[in-house]
VEXDREN-2710 file (C-alpha; in Angstrom, 1 decimal):
% VEXDREN-2710
k/r/px/py/pz
1/MET/121.5/-69.4/60.0
2/ASN/122.2/-73.4/60.9
3/GLN/119.5/-75.8/61.4
4/GLN/120.4/-75.6/65.2
5/GLU/119.1/-72.0/65.3
6/TYR/115.8/-72.5/63.3
7/PRO/112.8/-71.5/65.6
8/PRO/110.3/-74.0/66.5
9/ILE/106.9/-74.0/64.9
10/VAL/105.3/-76.2/67.5
11/GLN/106.0/-77.2/70.9
12/VAL/104.4/-80.5/71.9
13/ASP/103.2/-80.8/75.8
14/SER/103.8/-84.7/76.2
15/PHE/101.3/-85.1/79.0
16/SER/98.2/-83.0/77.6
17/HIS/99.2/-83.5/73.9
18/ASN/98.0/-80.1/73.1
19/ILE/100.1/-78.4/70.4
20/ILE/101.0/-74.8/71.0
21/MET/101.6/-72.8/67.8
22/LYS/104.8/-70.6/67.9
23/TYR/104.9/-69.6/64.2
24/ASN/103.0/-70.2/61.3
25/SER/100.2/-69.0/58.7
26/GLU/97.0/-67.9/59.9
27/SER/95.2/-70.6/57.9
28/ALA/97.2/-73.3/59.5
29/GLN/96.5/-72.1/63.0
30/GLU/92.7/-72.0/62.3
31/GLN/92.8/-75.3/60.6
32/LEU/94.9/-76.9/63.7
33/ASP/92.3/-75.3/66.0
34/ARG/89.4/-76.8/64.1
35/LEU/91.2/-80.2/64.5
36/GLU/92.0/-79.9/68.0
37/GLU/88.1/-79.0/68.7
38/ASP/86.9/-82.2/66.5
39/ALA/85.0/-84.5/68.9
40/ASP/86.7/-87.7/67.7
41/ILE/90.1/-86.2/68.3
42/GLN/89.3/-85.0/71.7
43/GLN/88.0/-88.4/72.6
44/GLU/91.3/-90.0/71.2
45/ALA/93.6/-87.4/73.2
46/GLN/91.2/-88.1/76.4
47/ARG/91.6/-91.9/76.1
48/LEU/95.1/-91.7/76.1
49/ALA/95.1/-89.4/79.2
50/ASP/92.8/-91.6/80.9
51/ILE/94.9/-94.8/80.8
52/LYS/98.2/-92.8/81.8
53/LEU/96.4/-91.7/84.9
54/GLY/94.5/-94.7/85.5
55/THR/91.1/-93.2/85.6
56/SER/89.2/-95.2/83.0
57/PRO/88.5/-98.9/82.6
58/ASN/88.8/-100.5/79.4
59/THR/85.3/-100.8/78.2
60/LEU/83.3/-100.1/75.2
61/ALA/80.1/-98.3/74.8
62/ILE/77.8/-100.9/72.8
63/GLU/75.1/-99.4/70.6
64/ARG/72.7/-101.6/68.6
65/ASN/72.4/-99.5/65.3
66/PRO/74.9/-98.8/62.4
67/PHE/76.3/-95.3/62.0
68/THR/73.9/-93.4/63.9
69/LEU/76.3/-90.5/64.5
70/GLN/74.7/-87.1/64.5
71/LYS/76.9/-84.3/64.2
72/GLY/77.5/-82.5/67.6
73/THR/76.8/-85.6/69.4
74/GLY/80.4/-86.6/70.6
75/GLY/81.7/-88.1/67.7
76/HIS/81.7/-91.7/66.3
77/ARG/81.2/-94.6/68.7
78/ALA/81.9/-98.2/68.3
79/ASN/78.7/-100.6/68.5
80/ALA/77.8/-104.2/68.2
81/THR/77.7/-103.6/64.4
82/THR/81.1/-102.3/63.9
83/LEU/82.4/-104.9/66.0
84/ARG/80.9/-107.6/63.5
85/LEU/82.3/-105.5/60.5
86/LEU/85.7/-105.4/61.9
87/ASP/85.7/-109.2/62.4
88/GLU/84.3/-109.7/59.0
89/ILE/87.3/-107.8/57.4
90/GLY/90.0/-109.6/59.0
91/GLY/90.3/-107.4/62.5
92/VAL/93.3/-105.2/62.2
93/GLU/95.2/-107.5/60.4
94/GLY/92.9/-107.3/57.5
95/ILE/92.5/-103.6/57.7
96/GLN/96.4/-103.2/57.4
97/ASN/96.3/-105.3/54.2
98/PHE/94.3/-102.4/52.7
99/THR/96.2/-99.4/54.5
100/ASP/99.5/-100.7/53.3
101/ALA/98.4/-101.3/50.0
102/PHE/97.0/-97.8/50.0
103/TYR/100.4/-96.2/51.1
104/GLN/102.0/-98.0/48.0
105/LEU/99.8/-96.3/46.0
106/ALA/100.2/-93.1/47.8
107/PHE/103.9/-93.0/47.7
108/VAL/103.9/-93.0/43.8
109/ASP/101.3/-90.6/43.6
110/SER/103.2/-87.1/43.5
111/HIS/99.9/-85.0/44.4
112/ILE/99.4/-87.4/47.7
113/ASP/103.4/-88.0/48.4
114/GLN/104.0/-84.5/48.7
115/PHE/102.3/-84.8/52.3
116/LEU/104.2/-87.7/53.1
117/ARG/107.7/-86.8/54.5
118/ASP/109.2/-90.2/55.6
119/HIS/108.1/-93.3/53.7
120/ASP/109.7/-95.7/56.4
121/ASP/107.3/-94.4/58.8
122/PRO/104.7/-97.1/59.8
123/HIS/101.8/-95.2/58.1
124/GLY/99.7/-98.4/57.1
125/ALA/100.3/-100.1/60.7
126/ARG/99.2/-96.7/62.4
127/PHE/96.3/-95.9/60.3
128/ALA/94.9/-99.6/60.7
129/SER/95.1/-99.4/64.4
130/TRP/93.2/-96.2/64.2
131/ILE/90.6/-97.7/62.2
132/ALA/90.3/-101.0/64.3
133/GLU/89.9/-99.0/67.4
134/LYS/87.3/-96.6/66.1
135/PHE/85.3/-99.9/65.2
136/GLY/85.7/-101.4/68.5
137/ASP/89.0/-103.5/68.9
138/PRO/88.9/-104.2/72.4
139/THR/92.9/-104.1/72.6
140/GLU/93.0/-100.6/71.5
141/PRO/95.6/-100.7/69.3
142/TRP/95.6/-97.0/68.3
143/THR/95.9/-95.8/72.0
144/SER/98.2/-98.5/72.8
145/GLU/100.6/-97.5/70.3
146/ARG/100.6/-93.6/71.0
147/GLN/101.7/-94.3/74.5
148/SER/105.1/-95.5/73.3
149/ARG/105.5/-93.5/70.4
150/GLN/108.7/-91.3/70.3
151/VAL/108.7/-87.7/68.8
152/PHE/111.4/-86.4/67.0
153/PRO/112.3/-83.1/65.3
154/PHE/112.4/-82.6/61.4
155/HIS/113.2/-79.4/59.5
156/SER/111.2/-78.1/56.6
157/HIS/111.5/-75.0/54.7
158/GLY/113.7/-73.4/57.2
159/HIS/111.6/-74.3/60.2
160/ARG/111.9/-77.0/63.1
161/LEU/108.8/-79.2/63.6
162/GLU/108.3/-82.4/65.3
163/THR/107.1/-85.9/64.4
164/PRO/103.4/-86.5/64.9
165/HIS/102.2/-87.9/68.4
166/ASP/98.3/-88.2/67.2
167/ARG/95.9/-87.3/64.1
168/SER/95.8/-83.5/64.6
169/SER/99.9/-83.3/64.7
170/ALA/100.2/-86.0/62.0
171/HIS/97.9/-83.6/59.6
172/PHE/99.6/-80.6/60.8
173/ALA/103.3/-82.3/60.0
174/ALA/101.6/-83.4/56.4
175/TRP/100.8/-79.8/55.8
176/HIS/104.3/-78.6/56.3
177/SER/106.1/-81.4/54.6
178/PRO/109.3/-80.5/53.1
179/LYS/108.0/-82.2/49.9
180/ARG/105.6/-79.3/49.3
181/SER/106.3/-76.3/47.6
182/ALA/107.0/-72.9/49.3
183/ASP/103.6/-71.7/48.0
184/ASP/101.9/-74.3/49.4
185/PHE/103.9/-74.8/52.7
186/GLY/101.5/-74.9/55.7
187/GLU/98.0/-75.0/53.6
188/HIS/95.5/-77.5/54.8
189/PHE/94.1/-80.3/52.8
190/LYS/91.8/-79.1/49.6
191/LEU/88.9/-80.9/47.8
192/ASP/91.2/-82.1/45.5
193/ASP/93.6/-83.1/48.0
194/ALA/90.7/-85.3/49.8
195/ARG/89.4/-86.7/46.5
196/VAL/92.5/-88.0/45.3
197/TRP/93.3/-89.4/48.7
198/MET/89.9/-91.0/48.8
199/ARG/90.0/-92.6/45.5
200/LEU/93.1/-94.2/46.1
201/HIS/92.3/-95.6/49.7
202/PHE/89.1/-97.2/48.3
203/ALA/91.1/-98.7/45.4
204/ALA/93.4/-100.3/48.1
205/LEU/90.5/-101.5/49.7
206/ARG/89.1/-103.3/46.5
207/GLN/92.6/-104.2/45.3
208/VAL/93.1/-106.7/48.7
209/GLY/89.7/-108.1/47.9
210/GLY/87.7/-105.9/50.6
211/PHE/84.6/-105.2/48.7
212/GLU/84.3/-109.0/48.1
213/ARG/85.2/-110.2/51.5
214/SER/82.7/-107.9/53.5
215/PRO/80.3/-105.7/51.1
216/ALA/78.6/-104.8/54.6
217/PHE/82.2/-103.4/56.2
218/CYS/82.9/-101.4/52.8
219/ASP/79.5/-100.0/52.9
220/TYR/79.7/-98.7/56.2
221/TYR/83.4/-97.7/55.8
222/THR/82.4/-95.4/52.9
223/LYS/80.1/-93.6/55.3
224/PHE/82.8/-93.8/58.0
225/ILE/85.3/-92.1/55.6
226/GLY/82.7/-89.6/54.7
227/HIS/82.4/-88.4/58.1
228/PHE/86.0/-88.3/58.9
229/VAL/87.2/-86.5/56.1
230/SER/85.1/-83.5/56.8
231/ILE/87.0/-82.4/59.4
232/TYR/89.8/-81.7/57.1
233/GLU/87.7/-80.6/54.1
234/SER/84.2/-80.0/54.7
235/THR/83.0/-80.1/51.2
236/ALA/84.8/-83.5/50.6
237/THR/81.9/-85.7/52.2
238/LYS/79.5/-85.7/49.3
239/PHE/82.5/-87.2/47.1
240/ALA/83.0/-90.3/49.1
241/ARG/80.7/-92.4/47.6
242/GLU/81.9/-91.5/44.0
243/SER/85.5/-92.1/45.2
244/ALA/84.4/-95.6/46.2
245/ARG/82.8/-96.1/42.8
246/TRP/85.9/-94.8/41.0
247/SER/88.0/-98.1/41.2
248/GLU/84.9/-100.5/40.2
249/ASN/85.9/-99.7/36.8
250/PRO/89.5/-101.1/36.2
251/GLN/90.0/-98.9/33.4
252/ASN/89.9/-95.8/35.6
253/MET/93.2/-97.2/37.2
254/LYS/94.8/-97.9/33.7
255/ASP/93.9/-94.5/32.6
256/TYR/95.2/-92.7/35.9
257/ILE/98.6/-94.6/35.3
258/ALA/98.7/-93.8/31.8
259/LYS/98.5/-90.4/32.7
260/GLY/101.6/-90.6/35.1
261/ARG/99.3/-91.2/38.0
262/ARG/97.6/-87.8/38.0
263/MET/94.0/-87.4/38.4
264/SER/93.5/-84.5/35.9
265/ASP/89.6/-84.7/36.4
266/VAL/90.2/-83.9/40.1
267/ILE/93.2/-81.7/40.5
268/ASP/92.6/-78.1/40.5
269/ALA/88.8/-78.4/39.9
270/SER/86.4/-76.1/41.3
271/TYR/83.9/-77.0/43.8
272/ALA/81.0/-76.4/41.2
273/THR/83.0/-78.5/38.5
274/ALA/83.4/-81.2/40.7
275/LEU/79.8/-81.2/42.1
276/GLY/78.6/-81.4/38.3
277/SER/80.3/-84.7/38.0
278/LEU/78.1/-86.2/40.7
279/PRO/74.8/-88.0/40.5
280/GLU/72.0/-85.5/40.9
281/HIS/70.9/-87.1/44.3
282/GLU/74.4/-87.2/45.8
283/ALA/75.0/-83.5/44.7
284/MET/72.1/-82.3/46.3
285/ASP/72.2/-84.6/49.4
286/SER/73.4/-82.6/52.4
287/SER/72.6/-85.1/55.4
288/TRP/74.6/-88.1/54.0
289/PRO/76.1/-90.1/55.9
290/TYR/74.1/-89.2/58.9
291/PRO/70.4/-90.6/59.5
292/PRO/67.4/-88.1/59.5
293/THR/67.0/-86.2/62.2
END
């Protein structure tokens, strides 16, 4: 069978941006369904649809309190605090400083790089625009970029897929990256994947001086990542604070590089083993980063 005869795994409806599965494992199907049901992803899709239909004004809901999100209440919302924090870190340009730095670290980490099919994609710019919009950037850079983003086919392990048009399709493409082994192809993110990702992400934020420039942004952003990582791996939230602390000690990065950029204390560790590495109050805390009910 030549490449032109490969059956498509997904078909993308360019109007509704719903992904319709044509072929894949039950595990990936279930995880994709979970992504599509996420309140934040639904908000992002609806915002793009509203702009195309001209049915929604470009306004922000302003709230007074930081990170008051409760599970099941409709997803993260920008407020006066997040707008101030966005300004403190330097806006979308300041955020892209560390998202670009993060991808430079990710590209040379074989565990994370397996999920990144093409280094030439504007990963850092897209990630930065999504963060900035979530924090309340009134220009809505993430929604604006998706309006003009083109989708192209690619082949992986004998199947035809399409390049991402939003967050759910981006993670679906990552699960089916041609860099992944045949055994792992189609498997969604696990706890060790999320922990390595978070450690490198916060290390990049520290590398570009983010923790010094705006400690308040970084404190809130740790909660922000703790919330959003849960849609990809529900047990990962507890480890966001540890991941942010990991790069405080420069020796951790030196040891990581000396070991061939492999986090041997994280990769393949069981949940019980991982939990045992946390301070007791973090391991036992089932409410963070959400406020008390």
